[in-house]
KEKE-3310 file (N, C-alpha, C; in steps of 0.2 Angstrom, whole numbers, plus 5000, padded with zeros to 4 digits):
npx = (4938:4947:4961:4960:4966:4982:4995:5009:5024:5020:5017:5030:5044:5060:5067:5059:5045:5032:5024:5013:5003:4989:4985:4990:4982:4970:4961:4957:4963:4970:4986:5000:5016:5028:5043:5059:5073:5090:5103:5108:5102:5094:5080:5072:5056:5043:5032:5024:5010:5003:4999:5006:5008:5020:5023:5031:5034:5042:5056:5065:5065:5070:5062:5064:5059:5055:5049:5050:5057:5057:5060:5055:5049:5049:5045:5048:5040:5024:5015:5020:5019:5013:5018:5026:5020:5022:5016:5017:5018:5010:5019:5032:5049:5056:5064:5067:5075:5086:5095:5097:5090:5075:5057:5045:5029:5022:5009:4998:4989:4979:4981:4975:4978:4989:4995:5005:5019:5018:5020:5014:5013:5015:5009:4998:4989:4974:4966:4955:4943:4934:4918:4914:4917:4922:4923:4930:4942:4956:4958:4969:4970:4979:4979:4966:4949:4946:4958:4965:4969:4975:4971:4964:4968:4966:4971:4972:4976:4973:4971:4969:4966:4972:4962:4950:4938:4937:4933:4919:4902:4900:4903:4901:4907:4904:4896:4886:4876:4864:4870:4882:4898:4908:4923:4939:4949:4963:4970:4983:4992:4999:5005:5007:5020:5029:5021:5009:4992:4977:4960:4950:4936:4927:4913:4899:4882:4876:4884:4894:4907:4914:4924:4934:4948:4964:4975:4992:5007:5012:5003:4991:4975:4963:4949:4938:4924:4909:4904:4914:4922:4921:4937:4947:4957:4967:4967:4980:4987:4990:4982:4986:4982:4985:4975:4972:4965:4955:4945:4933:4927:4927:4926:4932:4926:4921:4910:4900:4891:4883:4880:4864:4859:4866:4866:4860:4869:4876:4867:4866:4878:4879:4878:4889:4907:4922:4936:4947:4961:4963:4968:4980:4992:5001:5006:5023:5036:5051:5069:5078:5090:5088:5081:5003:4993:4978:4961:4946:4929:4925:4919:4905:4898:4889:4899:4898:4903:4916:4933:4941:4940)
npy = (5138:5133:5123:5106:5093:5088:5080:5070:5079:5091:5101:5104:5112:5120:5112:5102:5090:5094:5109:5119:5133:5141:5152:5148:5137:5142:5146:5150:5145:5132:5123:5114:5106:5095:5090:5086:5079:5077:5065:5072:5083:5100:5111:5127:5131:5140:5149:5160:5168:5156:5141:5125:5107:5095:5080:5065:5056:5047:5041:5049:5063:5080:5093:5110:5124:5141:5141:5128:5111:5096:5078:5067:5052:5042:5033:5019:5019:5025:5015:5007:5010:5022:5039:5050:5067:5085:5100:5116:5133:5147:5160:5156:5155:5141:5125:5110:5095:5081:5066:5054:5058:5059:5060:5073:5078:5094:5101:5115:5129:5144:5155:5165:5167:5163:5148:5138:5128:5110:5093:5078:5062:5046:5035:5040:5044:5043:5028:5024:5012:5012:5010:4995:4977:4977:4991:4995:5005:5013:5026:5038:5049:5062:5076:5079:5087:5087:5090:5101:5118:5122:5134:5133:5121:5104:5088:5072:5054:5042:5025:5013:4996:4986:4984:4989:5002:5019:5035:5034:5031:5045:5062:5078:5095:5110:5121:5131:5124:5115:5102:5103:5111:5123:5117:5117:5105:5095:5082:5071:5058:5042:5026:5008:4999:5001:5002:5005:5011:5020:5026:5042:5052:5067:5078:5089:5091:5100:5098:5106:5102:5087:5075:5061:5053:5045:5040:5041:5038:5053:5062:5075:5081:5093:5099:5110:5111:5102:5084:5071:5056:5039:5035:5023:5008:5000:4982:4973:4984:4994:5009:5025:5041:5058:5069:5086:5099:5114:5129:5142:5142:5147:5139:5127:5115:5099:5094:5085:5080:5067:5061:5061:5051:5040:5037:5027:5016:5016:5010:4998:4992:4988:4975:4969:4965:4974:4974:4961:4964:4975:4984:4992:4999:5004:5013:5013:5008:5013:5014:5029:5039:5052:5056:5000:5011:5019:5014:5021:5022:5014:5001:5003:5015:5030:5045:5058:5066:5064:5066:5063:5051)
npz = (4937:4951:4950:4955:4956:4958:4952:4957:4959:4952:4962:4967:4974:4975:4983:4988:4987:4988:4989:4995:4998:5006:4998:4986:4984:4981:4991:5008:5020:5023:5021:5014:5016:5010:5016:5012:5019:5018:5025:5041:5038:5038:5040:5039:5046:5039:5048:5048:5052:5052:5060:5063:5060:5062:5054:5053:5039:5033:5042:5056:5067:5073:5080:5083:5091:5096:5108:5113:5111:5102:5101:5088:5087:5072:5058:5047:5035:5030:5031:5042:5055:5068:5070:5082:5083:5080:5086:5080:5086:5079:5070:5075:5077:5070:5067:5057:5059:5054:5058:5051:5039:5029:5025:5028:5032:5033:5039:5038:5044:5043:5057:5070:5083:5097:5102:5114:5107:5106:5109:5102:5108:5100:5106:5112:5102:5094:5087:5076:5069:5055:5045:5037:5032:5015:5015:5025:5035:5043:5054:5060:5073:5072:5075:5080:5081:5095:5101:5112:5110:5097:5084:5071:5064:5059:5058:5051:5048:5035:5033:5021:5017:5004:4990:4997:5001:5005:5013:5012:5015:5003:5008:5014:5019:5018:5021:5032:5044:5054:5055:5049:5046:5038:5030:5023:5014:5012:5003:5004:4995:4997:4991:4993:4986:4971:4959:4964:4965:4966:4967:4967:4971:4969:4970:4966:4969:4959:4948:4945:4950:4946:4948:4945:4949:4945:4958:4964:4973:4981:4975:4976:4981:4981:4991:4990:4991:4991:4989:4994:4990:4984:4991:4983:4985:4975:4971:4979:4983:4996:5003:5008:5015:5020:5028:5028:5037:5038:5043:5044:5056:5073:5084:5080:5075:5070:5058:5048:5032:5026:5009:5005:4996:4999:5012:5018:5019:5031:5041:5034:5036:5049:5052:5048:5050:5054:5042:5045:5043:5049:5064:5054:5057:5072:5087:5088:5098:5097:5098:5095:5086:5084:5092:5103:5097:5105:5105:5098:5098:5083:5073:5062:5063:5060:5054:5059:5069:5069:5064:5049:5036)
capx = (4938:4954:4963:4959:4970:4989:4999:5016:5029:5017:5018:5036:5048:5067:5070:5054:5040:5025:5024:5006:5000:4982:4984:4991:4977:4964:4956:4959:4965:4975:4991:5004:5023:5032:5050:5064:5079:5096:5106:5110:5099:5090:5076:5068:5049:5039:5026:5022:5003:5000:5000:5009:5009:5025:5021:5035:5031:5048:5062:5065:5067:5070:5059:5066:5055:5057:5046:5051:5060:5055:5062:5050:5050:5046:5043:5051:5035:5017:5012:5023:5018:5011:5023:5025:5020:5024:5012:5022:5014:5011:5024:5037:5055:5057:5068:5066:5082:5086:5101:5097:5086:5068:5052:5041:5024:5021:5002:4997:4982:4980:4979:4975:4980:4995:4995:5012:5020:5018:5022:5009:5016:5012:5005:4992:4985:4968:4965:4948:4941:4927:4916:4914:4919:4927:4923:4934:4948:4958:4959:4974:4969:4985:4977:4958:4946:4946:4964:4964:4974:4975:4965:4960:4971:4965:4975:4972:4979:4968:4975:4964:4969:4972:4955:4945:4935:4937:4929:4913:4899:4903:4901:4904:4907:4905:4891:4884:4870:4864:4874:4888:4903:4913:4930:4944:4952:4969:4971:4990:4991:5004:5003:5012:5023:5031:5016:5003:4987:4970:4955:4947:4931:4924:4908:4894:4875:4874:4888:4900:4913:4913:4931:4936:4955:4968:4980:4998:5011:5014:4998:4987:4969:4960:4942:4935:4917:4906:4904:4920:4922:4925:4944:4948:4963:4967:4969:4987:4991:4987:4982:4987:4981:4985:4970:4974:4958:4954:4940:4932:4924:4931:4926:4936:4922:4921:4903:4899:4884:4883:4876:4858:4857:4870:4866:4857:4874:4878:4863:4867:4884:4878:4878:4896:4913:4928:4941:4952:4968:4964:4972:4986:4997:5000:5011:5029:5041:5058:5074:5080:5096:5085:5077:4998:4988:4972:4955:4940:4923:4926:4913:4903:4894:4890:4905:4897:4907:4923:4938:4944:4935)
capy = (5134:5132:5116:5102:5088:5090:5074:5071:5084:5097:5106:5104:5118:5119:5107:5098:5087:5097:5116:5122:5138:5142:5156:5144:5132:5146:5146:5154:5142:5127:5122:5108:5105:5089:5092:5080:5080:5072:5064:5078:5089:5104:5116:5132:5131:5146:5149:5167:5168:5150:5135:5119:5101:5091:5073:5061:5051:5042:5044:5052:5070:5084:5100:5115:5130:5146:5139:5121:5107:5089:5073:5064:5045:5042:5026:5017:5021:5027:5008:5003:5013:5029:5043:5056:5073:5091:5106:5122:5139:5152:5165:5154:5153:5134:5121:5103:5092:5073:5063:5050:5060:5057:5064:5075:5082:5100:5104:5122:5133:5151:5156:5172:5167:5159:5142:5136:5122:5104:5086:5072:5055:5041:5030:5044:5045:5038:5024:5022:5008:5015:5006:4987:4973:4980:4998:4996:5009:5015:5033:5039:5055:5065:5082:5080:5093:5086:5092:5108:5123:5124:5138:5130:5116:5098:5083:5064:5050:5036:5019:5008:4990:4984:4982:4992:5008:5023:5041:5032:5035:5052:5066:5085:5100:5116:5126:5132:5121:5111:5096:5104:5117:5123:5115:5116:5099:5093:5074:5069:5051:5037:5019:5003:4997:5006:5002:5006:5016:5020:5031:5047:5056:5073:5080:5093:5089:5104:5096:5110:5098:5080:5073:5055:5053:5039:5043:5038:5041:5060:5066:5079:5083:5098:5098:5116:5110:5096:5078:5068:5049:5036:5033:5016:5006:4994:4976:4972:4990:4998:5016:5030:5048:5063:5074:5093:5103:5120:5133:5149:5141:5149:5133:5122:5109:5094:5092:5083:5078:5061:5062:5057:5045:5034:5037:5020:5012:5016:5005:4991:4990:4986:4968:4967:4966:4977:4970:4958:4966:4982:4990:4990:5002:5006:5016:5009:5011:5012:5019:5034:5044:5059:5057:5001:5016:5017:5014:5025:5021:5008:4999:5006:5020:5037:5048:5065:5070:5061:5068:5058:5048)
capz = (4944:4953:4949:4961:4956:4957:4952:4960:4955:4950:4967:4969:4975:4973:4987:4991:4982:4989:4993:4994:5003:5006:4992:4980:4983:4979:4996:5014:5027:5025:5016:5015:5013:5011:5017:5011:5022:5017:5032:5044:5035:5043:5036:5043:5045:5039:5052:5048:5051:5052:5064:5059:5063:5058:5054:5050:5034:5034:5046:5063:5066:5079:5079:5087:5091:5101:5115:5115:5106:5102:5096:5086:5084:5066:5055:5040:5030:5032:5032:5046:5062:5069:5073:5086:5079:5084:5084:5081:5086:5073:5071:5079:5073:5071:5062:5058:5057:5055:5058:5045:5034:5028:5022:5034:5031:5037:5038:5040:5044:5046:5064:5073:5090:5098:5107:5114:5104:5110:5106:5103:5107:5096:5111:5114:5096:5094:5081:5075:5063:5052:5040:5038:5026:5010:5016:5032:5035:5049:5055:5065:5075:5074:5078:5079:5084:5102:5104:5115:5109:5090:5082:5066:5061:5061:5054:5052:5042:5034:5030:5018:5015:4997:4988:5001:4999:5011:5012:5009:5010:5001:5013:5013:5024:5015:5022:5039:5046:5061:5054:5045:5047:5032:5031:5017:5015:5007:5003:5001:4995:4996:4990:4994:4980:4966:4954:4967:4963:4969:4964:4972:4968:4972:4966:4969:4966:4954:4943:4943:4951:4946:4946:4947:4946:4948:4962:4965:4978:4980:4972:4980:4979:4985:4992:4993:4993:4988:4992:4992:4991:4988:4989:4982:4985:4970:4974:4979:4985:5002:5001:5013:5014:5025:5027:5032:5037:5042:5041:5047:5063:5078:5088:5077:5075:5064:5057:5040:5030:5021:5003:5007:4992:5001:5019:5020:5020:5038:5044:5031:5038:5056:5053:5045:5054:5051:5039:5050:5042:5053:5062:5050:5061:5079:5090:5089:5103:5093:5100:5089:5088:5083:5098:5099:5098:5108:5100:5100:5093:5080:5070:5056:5064:5056:5056:5059:5074:5069:5059:5044:5031)
cpx = (4945:4956:4963:4964:4977:4993:5006:5020:5026:5016:5025:5040:5055:5070:5065:5048:5033:5026:5018:5004:4993:4981:4985:4986:4970:4959:4960:4963:4970:4980:4995:5011:5025:5039:5054:5070:5084:5099:5109:5108:5095:5086:5072:5061:5046:5033:5023:5014:5000:5003:5002:5009:5014:5024:5027:5032:5036:5053:5060:5067:5067:5067:5061:5063:5057:5055:5047:5054:5058:5058:5056:5052:5046:5044:5047:5046:5028:5013:5015:5023:5015:5016:5021:5024:5021:5020:5017:5017:5015:5016:5030:5043:5056:5061:5066:5073:5081:5093:5102:5093:5079:5063:5047:5035:5023:5014:5001:4990:4983:4977:4980:4976:4986:4994:5002:5013:5020:5019:5016:5012:5012:5007:4998:4987:4980:4968:4958:4947:4934:4925:4915:4915:4924:4927:4926:4940:4950:4960:4963:4973:4975:4984:4970:4955:4946:4952:4963:4970:4975:4969:4961:4962:4968:4968:4974:4975:4974:4972:4969:4968:4968:4965:4949:4943:4935:4934:4923:4909:4901:4900:4904:4904:4909:4900:4889:4877:4870:4869:4881:4892:4907:4920:4934:4947:4957:4969:4978:4990:4998:5001:5008:5014:5024:5025:5009:4999:4981:4966:4952:4942:4928:4919:4903:4887:4873:4879:4894:4907:4911:4920:4932:4943:4959:4974:4986:5002:5013:5009:4994:4981:4966:4952:4940:4928:4915:4907:4911:4920:4919:4933:4944:4955:4963:4969:4977:4991:4987:4988:4982:4985:4981:4980:4972:4967:4958:4948:4939:4929:4929:4931:4930:4932:4922:4914:4902:4892:4885:4878:4870:4856:4861:4870:4864:4863:4876:4874:4864:4873:4884:4880:4885:4901:4918:4932:4946:4959:4969:4964:4978:4993:4996:5006:5017:5034:5048:5063:5076:5086:5094:5080:5073:4993:4982:4966:4949:4935:4924:4919:4911:4898:4895:4895:4904:4900:4914:4927:4939:4938:4937)
cpy = (5133:5124:5112:5097:5090:5083:5076:5075:5090:5103:5107:5111:5116:5113:5101:5096:5091:5104:5119:5127:5138:5147:5152:5139:5136:5147:5150:5151:5137:5126:5116:5108:5098:5090:5086:5082:5075:5070:5070:5084:5093:5109:5120:5131:5138:5146:5156:5167:5162:5145:5129:5113:5097:5083:5069:5056:5045:5045:5047:5059:5074:5091:5105:5122:5135:5144:5132:5117:5100:5084:5069:5057:5044:5034:5025:5019:5022:5020:5004:5005:5020:5033:5047:5062:5079:5097:5112:5128:5143:5157:5163:5152:5145:5131:5114:5100:5084:5070:5059:5052:5057:5062:5066:5080:5088:5103:5110:5124:5140:5152:5163:5172:5162:5154:5140:5129:5116:5098:5082:5066:5050:5037:5034:5045:5040:5035:5022:5018:5010:5010:4999:4984:4977:4988:5000:5000:5011:5023:5035:5047:5059:5072:5083:5086:5093:5089:5100:5112:5126:5129:5135:5123:5109:5093:5076:5061:5044:5031:5014:5002:4989:4981:4985:4999:5012:5030:5039:5030:5042:5057:5073:5089:5107:5121:5126:5129:5118:5105:5097:5111:5117:5122:5114:5109:5097:5085:5074:5061:5048:5030:5014:5001:5002:5007:5004:5012:5015:5025:5036:5050:5061:5076:5084:5091:5093:5102:5100:5107:5091:5077:5066:5054:5047:5043:5038:5041:5048:5064:5070:5081:5088:5098:5105:5116:5104:5089:5075:5061:5046:5037:5026:5014:5000:4988:4975:4978:4994:5005:5020:5037:5052:5068:5080:5097:5109:5124:5139:5148:5142:5143:5127:5115:5105:5091:5091:5081:5073:5063:5058:5051:5039:5033:5030:5015:5011:5010:4998:4988:4987:4979:4965:4969:4970:4972:4968:4960:4972:4980:4988:4993:5003:5010:5011:5012:5009:5017:5023:5038:5051:5060:5063:5006:5014:5017:5018:5023:5014:5006:5003:5012:5026:5041:5056:5069:5067:5064:5062:5054:5040)
cpz = (4945:4952:4955:4962:4954:4958:4955:4955:4953:4955:4970:4970:4973:4977:4988:4986:4982:4993:4991:5000:5002:4999:4986:4979:4981:4985:5002:5019:5027:5019:5018:5012:5014:5010:5016:5014:5020:5024:5034:5041:5040:5038:5041:5041:5044:5042:5052:5047:5051:5057:5060:5063:5058:5059:5050:5045:5034:5037:5052:5062:5073:5077:5085:5086:5096:5108:5117:5109:5107:5098:5095:5083:5078:5064:5048:5034:5033:5034:5038:5054:5062:5073:5078:5081:5084:5081:5085:5081:5081:5075:5075:5075:5075:5065:5063:5055:5058:5054:5052:5039:5033:5025:5028:5031:5036:5035:5041:5040:5046:5053:5066:5080:5091:5103:5108:5110:5108:5105:5107:5102:5104:5100:5113:5108:5095:5087:5081:5069:5061:5046:5042:5031:5022:5010:5023:5030:5042:5049:5061:5067:5077:5077:5077:5083:5092:5105:5106:5112:5102:5088:5077:5063:5064:5056:5056:5047:5042:5030:5027:5015:5008:4995:4992:4998:5006:5009:5009:5015:5009:5006:5011:5019:5021:5016:5030:5040:5052:5061:5051:5047:5041:5034:5024:5019:5010:5008:5000:5001:4994:4995:4991:4987:4975:4961:4957:4965:4966:4965:4970:4968:4972:4968:4970:4965:4960:4948:4941:4945:4951:4943:4949:4944:4949:4952:4963:4971:4976:4977:4978:4977:4984:4985:4994:4995:4989:4991:4990:4995:4986:4986:4988:4982:4980:4973:4974:4982:4991:5000:5008:5011:5020:5024:5032:5031:5041:5039:5045:5054:5068:5084:5086:5078:5069:5063:5049:5039:5025:5015:5005:5002:4995:5009:5022:5022:5027:5042:5041:5034:5045:5057:5051:5050:5050:5047:5044:5049:5046:5060:5059:5054:5068:5081:5090:5094:5100:5096:5093:5091:5087:5089:5097:5101:5102:5103:5103:5095:5090:5077:5064:5057:5061:5059:5058:5064:5074:5063:5055:5041:5030)
residu = (MET:THR:ARG:LEU:PHE:HIS:PRO:SER:GLY:THR:LEU:SER:SER:GLU:HIS:ASP:PRO:VAL:HIS:LEU:THR:ALA:SER:GLN:ALA:GLY:TRP:GLU:TYR:CYS:GLY:LEU:ASP:VAL:VAL:VAL:LEU:ALA:PRO:ALA:GLY:ARG:ARG:ARG:LEU:ASP:THR:ALA:GLY:VAL:GLU:ALA:LEU:VAL:VAL:PRO:LEU:THR:GLY:TRP:CYS:ARG:VAL:GLU:ALA:GLU:ASP:ALA:SER:PHE:ASP:LEU:VAL:GLY:ARG:PRO:SER:VAL:PHE:SER:GLY:ILE:PRO:ASP:VAL:ALA:TYR:VAL:ALA:PRO:GLY:THR:GLU:ALA:THR:ILE:SER:SER:VAL:GLU:GLY:GLY:ARG:PHE:ALA:VAL:ALA:THR:ALA:ARG:ALA:ASP:TRP:ARG:THR:PRO:SER:PHE:LYS:VAL:GLU:ALA:ALA:THR:ILE:SER:VAL:GLU:LEU:ARG:GLY:ALA:GLY:ARG:SER:SER:ARG:GLN:ILE:ASN:GLY:LEU:LEU:PRO:ALA:ALA:THR:ASP:GLY:PRO:HIS:ARG:LEU:MET:VAL:VAL:GLU:VAL:ILE:THR:PRO:ALA:GLY:ASN:TRP:SER:SER:TYR:PRO:PRO:HIS:LYS:HIS:ASP:GLU:TRP:SER:ASP:ARG:GLU:VAL:PRO:VAL:GLU:GLU:ILE:TYR:TYR:PHE:GLU:LEU:SER:GLY:GLU:ALA:GLY:PHE:GLY:MET:HIS:ARG:THR:TYR:THR:LEU:ASP:GLY:VAL:ILE:ASP:GLU:THR:VAL:THR:VAL:ARG:SER:GLY:ASP:VAL:PHE:LEU:VAL:PRO:ARG:GLY:TYR:HIS:GLY:PRO:CYS:ALA:ALA:ALA:PRO:GLY:TYR:ASP:LEU:TYR:TYR:LEU:ASN:VAL:MET:ALA:GLY:PRO:ASP:GLU:GLN:ARG:ARG:TRP:ARG:ILE:CYS:THR:ASP:PRO:ALA:HIS:ASP:TRP:LEU:TRP:ASP:ALA:TRP:ASP:ALA:LEU:GLU:PRO:ASP:PRO:ARG:LEU:PRO:MET:THR:ALA:ALA:ARG:GLN:VAL:PRO:THR:THR:ALA:GLY:GLY:GLY:THR:SER:GLU:GLY:GLY:GLY:ALA:GLY:SER:PRO:GLU:ASP:ARG:GLU:GLY:THR)
# end
């Protein structure tokens, strides 16, 4: 079986902490790079055969492509705001640069048609509160299925307050059915505080996969199939993860199935309120030399047509 858990540093390249193509992951569709730029740094993006989404993790940047150029308002950290993001068309000559430097996620997915590059401004990114009580979390829809244009790529980020659980109840998306569409998924984790840690579980009912791991900043977990969840944030440490998703569906749908053993939780949460610490981040209007999100849904309702966990 392909290795699923990749602790920080194990996917590093010559320059960057994460370099993961679909073939390196052992599957067909999605990949992820985390690019680190020094002040005044510049990097060429490899988009041969793939579409990409540039997501500032820390810092501000400029994305220059053949068909468009964008200044992205970033953030000091993943816990301090929602950034602008840029979609880069497959097969496009593109670069990313930053006056002050920073870290930038580049999510990729195999693409067989070309959509023009575009920018998504932070103020237009949907913010959804899901779950209830200690299972409350925030989902920022950076590139959800509802976004027109991309072929396969879907990207969200999830913020879980310290002591809370997310990706819960466990759910899966690994087969074709009336309720489900197969989608590969990457989890990239960051924690607040140098000692921050959390937990993640992925399992299959046949027992072939059953992994529960301790996650720290920079760790990556791959979900080729099976139920995944919970992710748990240790008390005292907020948890962030970026979800990169793609699959064979030509309609780019997001459909999932909750583990039947835990499906009752959705109804049980109807009487509970979301954690009052949420939302933790919102769109920030910050001047940049590199030149509050909206709310959709909310509450504890079933997530079967919503990205993110």
